[in-house]
C-alpha positions in Angstrom: 193.1 44.1 325.8 196.3 46.1 325.7 198.4 48.1 323.5 201.9 48.6 325.0 201.7 48.9 328.8 204.3 51.3 330.3 205.2 52.7 333.6 203.9 56.2 334.6 205.8 58.7 332.5 207.2 62.1 333.4 207.2 65.1 331.1 210.3 67.1 330.0 210.9 69.9 327.4 213.2 69.6 324.4 214.1 72.3 321.8 213.6 71.0 318.3 213.8 73.3 315.3 213.6 76.3 317.5 210.4 75.1 319.3 210.2 73.9 322.9 208.3 70.6 322.7 207.1 68.3 325.4 208.7 64.8 325.6 207.2 62.0 327.6 209.9 60.0 329.4 208.9 56.5 330.1 210.4 53.5 332.0 209.8 50.0 330.6 212.0 47.2 332.0 211.0 45.0 329.0 212.7 47.4 326.6 216.1 46.2 325.5 217.5 49.6 324.7 216.6 53.3 324.7 213.8 54.1 322.2 212.5 57.3 320.7 209.0 57.4 319.2 206.8 60.0 317.5 203.1 59.1 317.6 202.1 59.4 313.9 198.5 60.3 314.8 199.1 63.0 317.5 202.8 64.0 317.1 203.4 63.0 320.7 207.2 62.4 321.4 208.2 59.8 323.8 211.5 58.3 325.1 211.5 54.8 326.6 214.3 53.8 329.0 214.9 50.2 329.9 216.1 51.0 333.5 215.8 53.7 336.1 219.5 54.4 335.6 218.7 55.1 331.9 216.0 57.6 332.8 218.8 60.2 333.7 220.1 60.0 330.0 216.7 59.8 328.3 216.5 63.5 327.3 220.1 63.5 326.1 219.3 60.4 323.9 216.3 62.2 322.5 218.4 65.3 321.8 220.7 63.3 319.7 217.7 62.1 317.6 216.4 65.6 316.9 216.7 65.4 313.1 214.7 62.1 313.0 212.1 63.6 315.4 211.7 66.7 313.3 211.2 64.6 310.2 208.5 62.5 311.9 206.7 65.6 313.2 206.6 67.0 309.7 204.7 63.9 308.6 202.3 63.7 311.6 198.8 64.9 310.8 198.4 66.5 314.3 195.6 66.5 316.8 191.9 67.3 315.9 190.0 69.5 318.4 186.3 68.8 318.9 185.3 72.3 317.6 182.9 73.6 315.0 184.2 72.8 311.5 186.2 69.7 312.6 185.4 66.4 310.9 185.6 63.4 313.2 184.7 59.8 312.8 181.6 58.4 314.6 181.0 54.6 314.4 183.3 54.6 311.4 181.7 57.4 309.4 182.9 61.0 309.0 180.8 63.6 310.8 181.3 67.4 310.7 180.8 69.4 313.9 178.4 72.2 313.1 176.6 74.9 315.1 172.9 75.2 315.1 170.9 78.3 316.2 168.5 76.3 318.2 168.1 72.8 319.5 166.4 70.8 322.2 169.7 69.3 323.4 173.2 70.9 323.6 174.5 68.2 321.2 172.8 65.8 318.8 173.6 63.8 315.7 172.2 63.5 312.3 173.7 61.5 309.4 177.1 63.0 308.7 176.7 65.9 311.2 177.1 66.4 314.9 175.2 69.5 315.9 176.2 71.8 318.7 173.7 74.3 319.9 175.0 77.8 319.6 174.0 78.8 323.1 175.7 75.7 324.6 178.6 76.7 326.9 181.9 74.8 326.7 181.1 73.4 323.2 184.1 71.0 322.9 183.4 69.6 326.3 179.8 69.1 325.3 180.8 67.2 322.2 183.2 65.0 324.2 180.5 64.2 326.8 178.1 63.3 323.9 180.6 60.9 322.5 181.3 59.3 325.9 177.6 58.8 326.4 177.0 57.3 323.1 180.1 55.0 323.7 178.7 53.9 327.1 175.3 53.0 325.5 177.0 50.9 322.9 179.3 49.2 325.4 176.5 48.4 327.7 174.3 47.0 325.0 177.0 44.8 323.4 178.5 43.7 326.7 175.1 42.5 328.0 174.3 40.8 324.6 177.6 38.9 324.6 177.5 38.1 328.3 174.1 36.5 328.0 175.5 34.3 325.3 178.2 33.1 327.5 176.0 32.8 330.6 178.0 35.4 332.5 177.4 38.9 333.9 179.7 41.8 334.4 179.6 43.6 337.8 180.1 47.0 336.2 180.7 48.7 332.8 182.7 51.9 332.7 184.1 54.3 330.0 187.5 55.8 330.3 190.2 57.5 328.2 193.2 55.2 328.5 196.3 55.4 326.4 197.5 51.8 327.0 194.4 49.7 326.3 191.2 49.6 324.4 189.4 47.5 327.1 190.0 45.6 330.3 188.3 43.1 332.6 189.2 43.1 336.3 189.2 40.2 338.8 186.0 41.9 340.2 184.3 41.2 336.9 184.3 45.0 336.0 184.6 45.8 332.3 186.2 49.1 331.2 186.5 50.5 327.7 188.1 53.4 325.9 185.4 55.9 324.7 187.4 56.4 321.5 186.1 53.1 320.2 182.8 54.9 319.4 184.9 56.6 316.6 185.7 53.2 315.1 183.5 51.0 312.9 180.9 49.0 314.8 182.7 45.7 314.0 185.8 47.0 315.8 184.0 48.0 319.0 182.0 44.8 319.0 185.3 42.8 318.8 186.8 44.6 321.8 183.6 44.1 323.8 183.6 40.3 322.9 187.3 40.1 323.9 186.7 41.5 327.3 183.4 39.7 328.0 185.2 36.4 327.2 187.5 37.2 330.1 184.5 36.8 332.4 184.9 33.1 331.5 188.6 32.8 331.1 191.0 35.4 332.7 193.8 34.5 330.3 194.6 34.2 326.7 194.4 30.4 326.5 192.9 28.4 323.5 189.7 28.2 325.6 189.5 32.0 325.9 190.0 32.5 322.1 187.3 29.8 321.5 184.9 32.0 323.6 185.9 35.1 321.7 185.3 33.4 318.3 181.9 32.1 319.5 180.9 35.8 320.0 182.8 37.3 317.1 183.6 34.8 314.3 185.9 37.1 312.4 188.5 38.5 314.9 191.2 39.1 312.3 189.6 41.9 310.5 189.0 44.1 313.6 192.5 43.2 314.9 194.0 44.4 311.6 191.9 47.5 311.7 193.1 48.5 315.2 196.7 47.8 314.2 196.4 49.9 311.1 194.2 52.8 312.4 194.0 52.5 316.2 196.6 55.3 316.8 194.5 57.7 314.7 191.7 57.5 317.3 194.1 59.3 319.7 194.0 62.4 317.5 190.5 63.6 318.7 190.0 65.6 321.9 189.6 68.9 323.6 191.6 71.9 322.3 194.8 72.7 324.1 
């Protein structure tokens, strides 16, 4: 299940409003023209060129769009680091990261709070690892549940941090998911899992494939709409720079 798939980007620096900002220069042969984008969730700037010849002019094109880029950056909420005091979503509900003097584990969760033990080294990394572990547990449970209903079995279930897709199913029957889906409501994660498990029966997007998806997740429109409206916001959360 993809959001836009692009070629491996390179990074350049561009001066905007007196600041040196990083710009990701991408190549996408499917693009019809040069495109500048600012991720509204993270403030990431990207330039997409339709051809390798266009790559040489990508930064100049972005330079000509400085005023527009500056305006978009002013509206972007910016990244959220996984540090004490930050509020992050977990399974669709806001949780504040707080520090506890003592704790049996480096990180644990209570309603509305993700606790970080004060003595735990590398706090943000610990929180990220916790989120990934929780994500994998959910992915494994829901994948096996849906797979049993379709009479199929994945060869492997992995968790990654991908910018181009929420989940994937390989020809080797391996399922892979973005850990960031643990931040989304359960019905969103469950839909993505159902989508990828259905590929174990149909490695395409034919009517038969969608029939399998609907047999596992009757309402696919609501999670699809949620991802379209809020999916980019999930990219805001991560380790501090």
